[in-house]
C-alpha positions as CSV (number, residue, x, y, z in Angstrom):
1,M,0.0,0.0,0.0
2,A,1.0,3.6,-0.5
3,V,0.6,6.0,2.4
4,G,0.9,9.7,1.3
5,A,3.6,8.7,-1.1
6,G,4.8,11.5,-3.3
7,V,7.8,12.3,-5.5
8,T,9.5,15.6,-6.1
9,G,11.7,16.1,-9.2
10,P,14.4,18.7,-10.0
11,H,11.8,21.0,-11.6
12,G,8.8,20.4,-9.2
13,T,6.3,17.8,-8.1
14,L,6.3,14.6,-10.1
15,L,3.6,12.9,-8.0
16,E,1.3,14.4,-5.5
17,P,1.0,12.5,-2.2
18,T,-1.2,9.5,-2.9
19,S,-2.6,6.8,-0.6
20,L,-4.1,3.5,-1.9
21,R,-4.2,-0.2,-1.1
22,A,-4.0,-3.2,-3.4
23,S,-4.7,-6.7,-2.3
24,S,-4.1,-10.1,-3.7
25,G,-6.8,-11.4,-6.0
26,E,-8.2,-7.9,-6.7
27,L,-7.9,-5.4,-9.5
28,L,-7.5,-1.7,-8.5
29,L,-8.1,0.9,-11.1
30,V,-6.2,4.2,-10.5
31,S,-6.7,7.2,-12.7
32,G,-4.8,10.4,-13.2
33,P,-4.4,12.9,-16.1
34,P,-1.2,13.1,-18.2
35,R,1.8,14.5,-16.2
36,S,0.1,13.5,-12.9
37,G,2.9,11.0,-12.2
38,R,1.3,7.8,-13.3
39,T,4.6,6.1,-14.1
40,A,6.2,7.5,-11.0
41,L,3.5,5.9,-9.0
42,A,4.0,2.6,-10.8
43,L,7.7,2.6,-9.9
44,L,7.0,3.6,-6.3
45,L,4.6,0.6,-5.9
46,A,7.3,-1.7,-7.2
47,G,10.1,-0.3,-5.0
48,R,12.0,1.1,-7.9
49,L,11.6,4.7,-6.9
50,R,12.1,6.2,-3.4
51,P,9.2,8.5,-2.2
52,D,10.2,12.0,-1.1
53,S,7.1,12.0,1.2
54,G,5.1,9.2,2.7
55,T,5.9,5.6,2.3
56,V,5.1,2.4,0.4
57,L,4.5,-0.8,2.5
58,R,4.3,-4.5,1.8
59,N,2.1,-6.4,4.2
60,G,2.2,-3.4,6.6
61,R,5.9,-2.9,6.6
62,R,8.6,-1.1,4.7
63,A,10.4,-3.7,2.5
64,P,11.6,-2.0,-0.8
65,A,13.8,-5.0,-1.7
66,E,10.8,-7.4,-1.4
67,L,8.7,-5.0,-3.5
68,R,11.3,-5.1,-6.2
69,E,11.2,-8.9,-6.2
70,T,7.5,-9.4,-6.0
71,V,5.9,-6.4,-8.0
72,A,6.2,-6.3,-11.8
73,V,5.8,-3.0,-13.6
74,V,4.1,-3.8,-16.9
75,D,4.5,-1.7,-20.1
76,A,5.7,1.5,-18.4
77,P,6.7,4.1,-21.0
78,G,10.5,4.4,-21.3
79,V,11.0,1.7,-18.6
80,T,9.5,-1.7,-19.3
81,E,7.7,-0.8,-22.6
82,P,9.0,-3.0,-25.4
83,E,10.4,-1.3,-28.5
84,G,7.8,-1.1,-31.2
85,S,10.1,-2.1,-34.0
86,V,11.2,-5.3,-32.4
87,E,9.6,-8.6,-33.5
88,L,7.1,-10.3,-31.3
89,R,9.3,-13.4,-30.8
90,E,12.1,-11.1,-29.6
91,V,9.8,-9.4,-27.1
92,V,8.8,-12.9,-25.8
93,A,12.3,-14.2,-25.7
94,E,13.4,-11.1,-23.6
95,G,10.5,-11.4,-21.3
96,L,11.0,-15.1,-20.7
97,G,14.7,-14.5,-20.1
98,I,14.0,-11.7,-17.5
99,A,11.6,-14.1,-15.8
100,G,14.3,-16.8,-15.5
101,R,12.5,-19.1,-18.0
102,P,14.0,-20.9,-21.0
103,F,14.0,-18.4,-23.9
104,G,15.5,-20.2,-26.8
105,G,13.7,-20.5,-30.2
106,R,11.7,-23.6,-29.3
107,A,10.6,-22.2,-25.9
108,V,9.4,-19.0,-27.6
109,R,7.6,-20.9,-30.4
110,D,5.8,-23.1,-27.8
111,W,4.9,-20.1,-25.7
112,L,3.4,-18.3,-28.7
113,A,1.7,-21.5,-29.9
114,E,-0.1,-21.9,-26.6
115,R,-1.7,-18.5,-27.3
116,G,-2.4,-19.1,-30.9
117,L,0.2,-16.6,-32.0
118,R,2.9,-18.7,-33.5
119,Q,2.2,-17.4,-37.0
120,Q,2.6,-13.8,-35.8
121,A,6.1,-14.4,-34.3
122,G,7.7,-12.2,-36.9
123,L,5.4,-9.3,-36.6
124,R,6.7,-6.0,-35.3
125,F,5.4,-5.5,-31.8
126,E,3.8,-2.2,-32.7
127,R,1.5,-4.1,-35.0
128,I,0.0,-6.3,-32.2
129,T,-3.5,-5.2,-31.3
130,P,-3.7,-3.2,-28.0
131,H,-5.7,-5.7,-26.0
132,C,-3.5,-8.6,-27.2
133,R,-0.4,-6.6,-26.4
134,T,-1.5,-6.0,-22.8
135,R,-2.5,-9.7,-22.3
136,L,0.9,-10.8,-23.6
137,L,2.8,-8.5,-21.4
138,L,0.8,-9.5,-18.3
139,D,1.4,-13.1,-19.2
140,L,5.1,-12.5,-19.5
141,A,5.2,-10.7,-16.2
142,R,3.5,-13.6,-14.5
143,E,6.2,-16.0,-15.8
144,A,8.6,-14.7,-13.2
145,R,8.8,-16.8,-10.0
146,G,8.0,-14.8,-6.9
147,V,5.9,-12.1,-8.6
148,E,2.7,-11.4,-6.5
149,A,1.6,-8.1,-7.9
150,L,1.3,-6.5,-11.3
151,V,1.2,-2.7,-12.0
152,L,0.0,-2.1,-15.5
153,D,1.0,1.4,-16.7
154,C,-1.6,3.1,-18.8
155,P,-2.6,0.5,-21.4
156,D,-5.2,2.9,-22.7
157,R,-2.5,5.0,-24.3
158,H,-2.4,2.4,-27.1
159,G,-6.0,2.8,-28.0
160,G,-8.6,0.1,-28.6
161,E,-11.5,-0.9,-26.3
162,A,-10.7,-0.3,-22.7
163,I,-12.9,-3.2,-21.6
164,R,-10.7,-5.7,-23.5
165,W,-7.4,-4.9,-21.6
166,Y,-9.4,-4.5,-18.4
167,S,-10.7,-8.0,-18.9
168,A,-7.1,-9.3,-19.2
169,A,-6.2,-7.5,-16.0
170,Q,-9.2,-9.0,-14.3
171,E,-8.1,-12.4,-15.4
172,A,-4.7,-11.9,-13.8
173,A,-6.3,-10.8,-10.6
174,S,-8.5,-13.9,-10.6
175,Q,-5.3,-16.0,-10.5
176,G,-4.5,-14.4,-7.1
177,Y,-2.3,-11.5,-8.2
178,A,-2.8,-8.0,-6.8
179,V,-3.3,-5.9,-9.9
180,V,-3.1,-2.1,-10.2
181,A,-4.1,-0.6,-13.6
182,L,-3.3,3.0,-14.2
183,C,-5.3,4.9,-16.7
184,S,-6.8,8.3,-17.6
185,P,-9.9,9.7,-16.0
186,H,-11.7,9.4,-19.4
187,T,-10.9,5.7,-19.6
188,A,-12.2,5.1,-16.1
189,T,-15.5,6.8,-17.2
190,E,-15.6,4.6,-20.3
191,L,-15.3,1.6,-18.0
192,N,-18.1,2.9,-15.9
193,H,-15.8,2.5,-12.9
194,L,-15.1,4.8,-9.9
195,P,-11.3,4.6,-9.6
196,A,-8.8,5.5,-7.0
197,R,-7.2,8.8,-8.0
198,I,-3.7,10.0,-8.1
199,G,-2.9,12.8,-5.6
200,T,-5.7,11.6,-3.2
201,D,-6.0,9.8,0.0
202,N,-8.2,6.9,-1.3
203,D,-9.6,5.7,2.1
204,E,-12.3,3.6,0.4
205,P,-11.5,0.9,-2.1
206,A,-12.6,1.6,-5.7
207,S,-16.2,0.3,-6.4
208,P,-16.6,-2.7,-8.6
209,P,-17.5,-2.2,-12.2
210,R,-21.2,-1.7,-12.8
211,T,-21.2,-3.7,-16.1
212,E,-19.8,-7.2,-16.8
213,P,-16.8,-7.3,-19.1
214,S,-17.4,-8.7,-22.5
215,A,-15.8,-12.0,-23.6
216,D,-12.3,-11.4,-24.9
217,S,-11.4,-13.2,-28.0
218,A,-7.7,-12.5,-27.6
219,P,-5.5,-15.6,-26.8
220,S,-5.1,-16.1,-23.1
221,A,-2.5,-17.9,-20.9
222,D,-2.1,-19.6,-18.4
223,S,0.3,-13.4,-2.1
224,G,-0.5,-10.7,0.4
225,S,-1.2,-7.1,0.0
226,F,0.8,-4.0,-0.7
């Protein structure tokens, strides 16, 4: 959980103090406009950035090293976002390697085949549809042993239907992961969801969505709180 966690950069505030709680098996939607510090918040929650105010806790205590081991930052611009010109098979190979899994040609082909994507292995990653991109990156993050939480950084920036990536995030939460999905206020409205908000003390958990997600036709894969 974050308790009044904020970040100050050399030219001013990067992230206003924010409090929120994410729990295993739940999806927490967090909204903030551009330049509100969404990526800074993602990095704080994963122990990759030190707060200048407040703190980030894992199971009620400060444990930045444990956060770095157990929280994966997914698709953060300029940090964990794959290069768009790289082929899909290379993105998968790198992701499997980072996760400590076999990442040779056969392992990559099998991983893609399980998701019905073997024929797309040579596609540039930028050509992968937005919802499929998000699902793939969530799947790769879940390959790492010890990962308990996933922070998905603004998948709505890629376009497409928000409900489709939201469904992928819900699926990950249903597998026992604590999932935080950052997005714009407009996207939260599109999802008909009351989110936690950046720069706010979110005392109450975000309300559940008021509509059921539609079935996602994209290929799918196959703890504590912070």
